[in-house]
C-alpha positions in Angstrom: -12.3 81.0 89.8 -8.5 80.7 89.3 -7.2 77.9 87.2 -5.5 75.1 89.0 -1.8 74.4 88.7 -2.6 71.3 86.7 -4.6 73.5 84.2 -1.8 76.0 84.0 0.8 73.4 83.3 -1.5 71.8 80.7 -2.0 75.1 79.0 1.8 75.8 79.1 2.4 72.4 77.5 -0.1 73.2 74.7 1.6 76.6 74.0 5.0 74.9 74.0 3.8 72.3 71.6 2.4 74.9 69.3 5.6 76.9 69.4 7.8 73.9 68.7 5.7 72.7 65.8 5.3 76.2 64.2 6.7 76.3 60.7 7.0 80.0 59.7 5.9 81.0 56.2 8.4 82.9 54.0 6.3 86.1 54.4 6.8 85.9 58.1 10.5 86.7 57.6 9.7 89.7 55.3 7.1 91.3 57.6 8.1 94.8 58.6 8.9 95.4 62.2 6.4 97.4 64.3 7.7 101.0 64.6 8.6 100.8 68.3 10.4 97.5 67.8 12.4 99.0 64.9 13.5 101.9 67.2 14.5 99.4 69.9 16.5 97.3 67.4 18.2 100.4 65.9 19.2 101.5 69.5 20.5 98.1 70.3 22.6 98.1 67.1 23.9 101.6 67.8 25.0 100.5 71.3 26.7 97.4 70.0 28.5 99.5 67.3 29.5 102.1 69.9 30.9 99.3 72.1 32.8 97.8 69.2 34.2 101.3 68.2 35.4 101.9 71.8 37.1 98.6 71.9 38.8 99.2 68.5 39.9 102.7 69.6 41.4 101.3 72.8 43.2 98.6 70.8 44.5 101.3 68.4 45.8 103.4 71.2 47.6 100.4 72.7 49.1 100.0 69.2 50.3 103.6 69.6 48.0 105.3 67.0 47.6 109.0 67.6 44.3 110.6 68.6 44.6 112.6 65.4 44.7 109.4 63.3 41.8 108.0 65.1 39.8 111.2 64.7 40.5 111.2 61.0 39.4 107.5 60.8 36.0 108.3 62.2 35.4 111.7 60.8 36.1 114.0 63.7 39.0 115.6 65.5 41.6 113.9 67.5 40.6 116.0 70.5 37.0 114.8 70.3 38.1 111.2 70.2 40.4 111.7 73.1 37.7 113.3 75.2 35.2 110.6 74.5 37.4 107.5 74.6 40.4 108.1 76.8 40.6 105.7 79.7 39.5 107.3 82.9 
């Protein structure tokens, strides 16, 4: 038998109360991430860093820095930076 809407709401309220009153222990913050979550977090950080780098390169180009200077700044060639980040 399926639970009634009233039962579902009551259970949701119980879960919300438990969540709101939870006081995490210090070791909760030091727990290692599960491996898949660590990969997802690293991928998110990489994407965020790539977006920040692209914005910085576009701003640098607007400030008339050369592709060569930008390549040197990130450890590659100016041509590689130009190919990857030039405005389409």
